[in-house]
Each structure stands twice: as C-alpha cells, then as structure tokens.
Backbone as CSV, one residue per row, in Angstrom:
resi,resn,N_x,N_y,N_z,CA_x,CA_y,CA_z,C_x,C_y,C_z
1,MET,66.609,52.401,-18.471,66.387,52.718,-19.855,67.748,53.019,-20.496
2,SER,68.008,52.446,-21.624,69.286,52.666,-22.295,69.336,54.056,-22.896
3,LEU,70.527,54.478,-23.240,70.698,55.763,-23.888,69.877,55.817,-25.172
4,VAL,69.848,54.735,-25.910,69.087,54.667,-27.158,67.607,54.926,-26.870
5,ALA,67.074,54.210,-25.907,65.656,54.375,-25.561,65.371,55.788,-25.077
6,GLN,66.284,56.361,-24.295,66.105,57.720,-23.785,66.041,58.731,-24.920
7,VAL,66.989,58.650,-25.829,67.054,59.601,-26.940,65.810,59.493,-27.808
8,ILE,65.409,58.278,-28.104,64.219,58.074,-28.936,62.969,58.584,-28.219
9,ALA,62.851,58.289,-26.927,61.680,58.729,-26.164,61.597,60.251,-26.113
10,GLN,62.724,60.921,-25.901,62.727,62.384,-25.856,62.278,62.975,-27.192
11,SER,62.799,62.419,-28.267,62.442,62.909,-29.596,60.962,62.655,-29.880
12,ASP,60.510,61.470,-29.542,59.106,61.125,-29.784,58.170,62.002,-28.949
13,GLU,58.563,62.229,-27.708,57.749,63.064,-26.823,57.613,64.488,-27.381
14,ALA,58.670,64.965,-28.031,58.644,66.298,-28.637,58.040,66.260,-30.041
15,ASP,57.666,65.068,-30.490,57.030,64.880,-31.800,57.889,65.438,-32.937
16,ARG,59.170,64.980,-32.927,60.112,65.453,-33.932,61.103,64.345,-34.291
17,PHE,61.828,64.569,-35.369,62.910,63.667,-35.728,64.079,63.901,-34.778
18,LEU,64.997,62.946,-34.739,66.196,63.097,-33.918,67.039,64.253,-34.439
19,SER,67.587,65.024,-33.520,68.460,66.145,-33.889,69.855,65.614,-34.223
20,ARG,70.664,66.454,-34.802,72.048,66.081,-35.129,72.794,65.718,-33.846
21,THR,72.579,66.475,-32.797,73.234,66.205,-31.508,72.822,64.829,-30.978
22,GLU,71.548,64.522,-31.070,71.062,63.217,-30.604,71.629,62.086,-31.459
23,LEU,71.693,62.305,-32.747,72.280,61.286,-33.632,73.761,61.086,-33.314
24,ASP,74.459,62.170,-33.021,75.871,62.061,-32.630,76.020,61.278,-31.329
25,LYS,75.115,61.542,-30.383,75.117,60.805,-29.111,74.956,59.303,-29.359
26,LEU,74.016,58.966,-30.230,73.785,57.556,-30.567,74.990,56.958,-31.270
27,GLN,75.591,57.714,-32.158,76.771,57.218,-32.865,77.894,56.913,-31.869
28,ASP,78.116,57.811,-30.923,79.133,57.577,-29.894,78.796,56.341,-29.064
29,PHE,77.519,56.194,-28.736,77.076,55.036,-27.966,77.385,53.740,-28.725
30,PHE,77.072,53.708,-29.999,77.321,52.499,-30.796,78.809,52.240,-30.984
31,LYS,79.607,53.302,-31.092,81.065,53.144,-31.241,81.675,52.477,-30.010
32,THR,81.110,52.764,-28.853,81.665,52.195,-27.615,81.013,50.871,-27.237
33,GLY,80.144,50.373,-28.089,79.408,49.150,-27.771,80.289,47.963,-27.449
34,GLU,81.308,47.746,-28.244,82.194,46.597,-28.003,82.929,46.742,-26.671
35,THR,83.353,47.958,-26.380,84.053,48.198,-25.111,83.101,48.007,-23.932
36,ARG,81.873,48.512,-24.047,80.893,48.331,-22.970,80.612,46.851,-22.730
37,LEU,80.515,46.088,-23.808,80.296,44.642,-23.654,81.486,43.973,-22.977
38,LYS,82.688,44.385,-23.331,83.898,43.815,-22.719,83.952,44.151,-21.226
39,VAL,83.621,45.392,-20.876,83.606,45.793,-19.464,82.588,44.957,-18.690
40,ALA,81.398,44.813,-19.259,80.361,44.005,-18.600,80.824,42.564,-18.419
41,GLN,81.499,42.055,-19.405,82.013,40.682,-19.337,83.068,40.562,-18.236
42,ILE,83.973,41.510,-18.167,85.020,41.487,-17.131,84.384,41.548,-15.739
43,LEU,83.431,42.449,-15.563,82.788,42.586,-14.253,82.035,41.321,-13.860
44,SER,81.287,40.764,-14.792,80.484,39.585,-14.445,81.349,38.333,-14.249
45,GLN,82.365,38.172,-15.057,83.205,36.978,-14.943,84.143,37.030,-13.739
46,ASN,84.387,38.216,-13.227,85.329,38.379,-12.109,84.653,38.886,-10.838
47,GLU,83.346,38.734,-10.764,82.590,39.250,-9.621,83.191,38.795,-8.283
48,GLN,83.391,37.507,-8.136,83.889,36.985,-6.860,85.278,37.531,-6.537
49,LYS,86.154,37.562,-7.521,87.507,38.093,-7.323,87.456,39.564,-6.927
50,ILE,86.625,40.339,-7.617,86.510,41.768,-7.340,85.998,41.992,-5.921
51,VAL,84.978,41.255,-5.525,84.404,41.405,-4.185,85.396,40.943,-3.117
52,GLN,86.024,39.805,-3.321,86.972,39.290,-2.320,88.176,40.220,-2.158
53,GLU,88.807,40.563,-3.264,89.991,41.424,-3.191,89.611,42.845,-2.774
54,GLY,88.456,43.318,-3.238,87.987,44.641,-2.826,87.742,44.696,-1.326
55,SER,87.159,43.636,-0.774,86.927,43.574,0.675,88.246,43.606,1.435
56,GLN,89.206,42.843,0.967,90.523,42.818,1.628,91.157,44.212,1.633
57,ARG,91.093,44.895,0.513,91.646,46.262,0.438,90.889,47.200,1.377
58,PHE,89.584,47.079,1.384,88.750,47.917,2.238,89.081,47.699,3.706
59,TRP,89.227,46.440,4.111,89.508,46.129,5.513,90.881,46.641,5.946
60,LYS,91.823,46.752,5.030,93.130,47.327,5.380,92.989,48.808,5.705
61,VAL,92.078,49.488,5.018,91.861,50.912,5.233,90.945,51.150,6.431
62,ILE,89.867,50.367,6.514,88.883,50.511,7.595,88.647,49.128,8.215
63,PRO,89.492,48.737,9.165,89.371,47.386,9.725,88.156,47.188,10.639
64,ASN,87.682,48.243,11.286,86.555,48.116,12.211,85.249,48.440,11.502
65,THR,84.689,47.416,10.899,83.449,47.579,10.141,82.643,46.294,10.256
66,PRO,81.320,46.363,10.123,80.501,45.154,10.270,80.939,43.986,9.374
67,SER,81.401,44.274,8.167,81.798,43.187,7.264,83.069,42.490,7.721
68,ASN,83.822,43.120,8.627,85.079,42.547,9.112,85.014,42.320,10.625
69,SER,83.820,42.033,11.120,83.613,41.906,12.565,83.919,40.509,13.107
70,GLY,84.216,39.580,12.217,84.421,38.202,12.645,83.154,37.373,12.565
71,ASP,82.052,38.003,12.255,80.773,37.319,12.102,80.614,36.941,10.622
72,PRO,80.740,35.649,10.293,80.687,35.237,8.888,79.374,35.617,8.199
73,LYS,78.292,35.665,8.969,77.000,36.035,8.374,77.012,37.496,7.923
74,LYS,77.558,38.382,8.764,77.648,39.801,8.400,78.562,39.987,7.192
75,THR,79.681,39.267,7.189,80.604,39.363,6.051,79.909,38.919,4.773
76,ALA,79.201,37.798,4.829,78.501,37.283,3.648,77.435,38.265,3.159
77,LEU,76.691,38.867,4.090,75.653,39.822,3.703,76.256,41.069,3.055
78,CYS,77.346,41.557,3.623,77.995,42.743,3.064,78.564,42.445,1.676
79,GLN,79.177,41.283,1.526,79.738,40.940,0.223,78.638,40.653,-0.799
80,ARG,77.517,40.164,-0.344,76.370,39.997,-1.245,75.941,41.356,-1.791
81,ASP,75.877,42.358,-0.899,75.513,43.708,-1.326,76.550,44.275,-2.295
82,GLN,77.811,44.042,-2.031,78.866,44.522,-2.921,78.697,43.931,-4.317
83,ALA,78.416,42.647,-4.384,78.202,41.982,-5.679,76.973,42.559,-6.375
84,TRP,75.961,42.888,-5.608,74.744,43.467,-6.170,75.041,44.824,-6.802
85,TYR,75.814,45.664,-6.103,76.178,46.972,-6.657,77.072,46.818,-7.884
86,LEU,77.940,45.853,-7.860,78.771,45.572,-9.032,77.891,45.200,-10.228
87,ARG,76.869,44.435,-9.966,75.934,44.053,-11.034,75.182,45.285,-11.558
88,LEU,74.774,46.190,-10.673,74.100,47.410,-11.104,75.018,48.279,-11.966
89,ILE,76.290,48.332,-11.602,77.251,49.070,-12.415,77.342,48.434,-13.797
90,THR,77.308,47.120,-13.861,77.333,46.422,-15.145,76.129,46.811,-15.987
91,TYR,74.957,46.867,-15.377,73.745,47.277,-16.095,73.896,48.703,-16.634
92,ALA,74.424,49.597,-15.811,74.585,50.986,-16.221,75.575,51.112,-17.373
93,VAL,76.662,50.366,-17.301,77.644,50.365,-18.392,76.968,49.940,-19.687
94,LEU,76.200,48.886,-19.633,75.518,48.401,-20.837,74.472,49.390,-21.338
95,ALA,73.766,50.041,-20.418,72.742,51.012,-20.806,73.357,52.299,-21.333
96,GLY,74.584,52.580,-20.914,75.246,53.801,-21.344,74.824,55.026,-20.557
97,ASN,74.218,54.812,-19.386,73.834,55.934,-18.525,73.647,55.452,-17.087
98,MET,73.393,56.382,-16.205,73.293,56.085,-14.769,71.905,55.622,-14.338
99,LYS,70.972,55.589,-15.233,69.582,55.288,-14.880,69.422,53.986,-14.079
100,PRO,70.080,52.874,-14.467,69.930,51.667,-13.635,70.402,51.867,-12.196
101,LEU,71.459,52.659,-12.015,71.926,52.934,-10.654,70.903,53.768,-9.893
102,ASP,70.346,54.753,-10.560,69.336,55.595,-9.914,68.069,54.810,-9.600
103,ASP,67.580,54.089,-10.582,66.294,53.398,-10.435,66.341,52.236,-9.455
104,ILE,67.412,51.497,-9.481,67.466,50.258,-8.706,68.314,50.395,-7.453
105,GLY,69.419,51.145,-7.533,70.395,51.064,-6.465,70.530,52.212,-5.516
106,ILE,70.493,53.434,-5.985,70.847,54.555,-5.123,69.665,55.064,-4.312
107,ASN,68.500,55.076,-4.908,67.324,55.581,-4.195,67.078,54.741,-2.940
108,GLY,67.175,55.376,-1.822,66.935,54.690,-0.556,68.135,53.959,0.024
109,MET,69.235,53.911,-0.711,70.402,53.155,-0.265,70.975,53.735,1.027
110,ARG,71.165,55.039,1.067,71.731,55.659,2.266,70.847,55.379,3.487
111,GLU,69.541,55.546,3.307,68.626,55.351,4.418,68.664,53.917,4.940
112,MET,68.783,52.971,4.005,68.835,51.567,4.409,70.056,51.302,5.284
113,TYR,71.228,51.778,4.840,72.448,51.517,5.610,72.426,52.248,6.950
114,VAL,71.896,53.450,6.968,71.780,54.181,8.233,70.893,53.404,9.192
115,SER,69.754,52.894,8.700,68.836,52.143,9.565,69.454,50.847,10.076
116,LEU,70.405,50.291,9.328,71.086,49.063,9.752,72.299,49.344,10.643
117,GLY,72.608,50.618,10.825,73.757,50.974,11.655,75.091,50.827,10.949
118,VAL,75.079,50.783,9.624,76.317,50.675,8.845,76.757,52.088,8.483
119,PRO,77.980,52.465,8.824,78.452,53.804,8.450,78.430,53.964,6.926
120,VAL,77.683,54.940,6.456,77.496,55.138,5.018,78.819,55.427,4.321
121,SER,79.700,56.170,4.982,80.994,56.468,4.352,81.795,55.183,4.115
122,ASN,81.564,54.158,4.937,82.242,52.879,4.719,81.828,52.261,3.383
123,ILE,80.566,52.434,3.020,80.089,51.881,1.757,80.826,52.557,0.605
124,GLY,80.966,53.873,0.683,81.709,54.590,-0.347,83.153,54.130,-0.436
125,SER,83.793,53.947,0.716,85.186,53.468,0.729,85.283,52.061,0.163
126,CYS,84.332,51.229,0.495,84.322,49.857,-0.018,84.150,49.861,-1.541
127,MET,83.232,50.686,-2.049,83.020,50.776,-3.503,84.279,51.274,-4.204
128,ARG,85.015,52.169,-3.541,86.277,52.647,-4.101,87.273,51.486,-4.224
129,SER,87.297,50.622,-3.233,88.178,49.444,-3.289,87.751,48.494,-4.406
130,LEU,86.448,48.293,-4.574,85.957,47.446,-5.667,86.347,48.039,-7.015
131,LYS,86.233,49.357,-7.120,86.602,50.050,-8.365,88.076,49.800,-8.692
132,GLU,88.948,49.901,-7.693,90.382,49.696,-7.912,90.661,48.297,-8.445
133,VAL,90.046,47.305,-7.823,90.270,45.924,-8.261,89.699,45.719,-9.664
134,ALA,88.470,46.166,-9.872,87.802,45.950,-11.157,88.561,46.620,-12.298
135,THR,88.912,47.885,-12.124,89.580,48.591,-13.211,91.009,48.089,-13.422
136,GLY,91.573,47.465,-12.406,92.886,46.841,-12.552,92.862,45.630,-13.479
137,LEU,91.685,45.097,-13.723,91.525,43.951,-14.626,91.252,44.392,-16.065
138,MET,91.165,45.693,-16.282,90.736,46.227,-17.572,91.862,46.970,-18.273
139,SER,91.694,47.113,-19.586,92.587,47.988,-20.340,92.281,49.426,-19.944
140,ARG,93.118,50.335,-20.345,92.898,51.751,-20.008,91.566,52.239,-20.576
141,GLU,91.276,51.896,-21.822,90.024,52.315,-22.460,88.819,51.757,-21.710
142,GLU,88.885,50.498,-21.329,87.781,49.870,-20.590,87.611,50.518,-19.219
143,ALA,88.729,50.749,-18.534,88.681,51.367,-17.207,88.119,52.787,-17.295
144,ASP,88.533,53.537,-18.313,88.020,54.902,-18.487,86.506,54.901,-18.698
145,LEU,86.017,53.884,-19.365,84.573,53.778,-19.584,83.850,53.400,-18.290
146,ALA,84.437,52.524,-17.487,83.793,52.012,-16.272,83.858,52.971,-15.089
147,LYS,84.925,53.722,-14.967,85.140,54.561,-13.776,83.994,55.505,-13.443
148,PRO,83.411,56.201,-14.414,82.328,57.134,-14.046,81.144,56.455,-13.356
149,TYR,80.882,55.201,-13.670,79.761,54.491,-13.045,80.091,54.155,-11.591
150,PHE,81.316,53.728,-11.336,81.751,53.505,-9.959,81.723,54.831,-9.192
151,ASP,82.267,55.893,-9.815,82.343,57.195,-9.151,80.965,57.741,-8.800
152,TYR,80.017,57.526,-9.671,78.653,57.987,-9.420,78.088,57.317,-8.159
153,LEU,78.309,56.033,-8.037,77.847,55.284,-6.863,78.610,55.730,-5.607
154,ILE,79.909,55.921,-5.743,80.726,56.350,-4.611,80.267,57.722,-4.106
155,ARG,80.049,58.656,-5.022,79.604,60.010,-4.625,78.257,59.964,-3.905
156,ALA,77.434,59.038,-4.238,76.120,58.917,-3.591,76.247,58.563,-2.109
157,MET,77.400,58.062,-1.707,77.596,57.644,-0.320,78.176,58.756,0.552
158,TYR,78.459,59.892,-0.047,79.048,60.994,0.742,78.154,62.201,0.723
C-alpha cells in the first residue's frame, strides 16, 4: 500500500478529514515523486549490473558461500533471489514506505534461508554489497532516498 493509500485509509477509518500533519506527509511524498521514479528507473535498468557487481563484492568479503561454491545452479538461484529483493526495494521506493518489503519479502525470509542451510548473515552482507553498487549509480539525493529501503532489508537479516 502506498503512503497515499495509507494516509487516506487511516483518515477514512477514523471518519475524519486529513490532518495538517497527514497533508504535510502527502506533500513531502509528492515532492519526492520525481526522485523516487528516477531511483526506480536506475534500479530496474541496472538490475543485472547491480546483481553481478554486488555478487563480486560480496564474494571478496565472504568467499565461502553457496552462491560462490562453483555450482552454477546455486549461483543462478542466489542471484535470482538478489534480483527479486532489488525489485522489492524498487516497489517500496515507489510506494514511499516499507510495506512492500514487509508484505512480500521479509516475512518468512529468515526461516526460508535457515531451512535451506544458507547463513542468514550472508544475505545481509550480500544486500549491503548490492546497496553499494546501486547507490553508486545514483546522485546523492537519489542514494539518500534509496538507502533506508536497503537498510531496512539488511537489518532484517541480523
């Protein structure tokens, strides 16, 4: 649910008009709209580059991991997951809140990786590498907008 939908739903549920604070929140959301669209565009257009370079950075830090085991199938599966999380971050950026990450990505994520025998802290380290590559493609303003979404996902892994 986007920030707009959230604010409207809260106000409607309380059977009242939007408060000044809520209107200010919406105004800020609309002011950053162009930047959010640019961030989403950068992430989607550079998905493969971000995943490839992010994986390389991750493997330099943690070389002994399933994605770097020499098994091309494991590498492909891990990079598929990385691209999926990158896409979820894009959704969250566009929505202006963490709800897409919570609803689609984080719930059950730790348990899934534990059941697969993947060290959960490795996922956090890998996401940190993706964040470095992705934000390196952005202006400072764009990176500042994107970082909290990456950080939210990274914190979920620790």
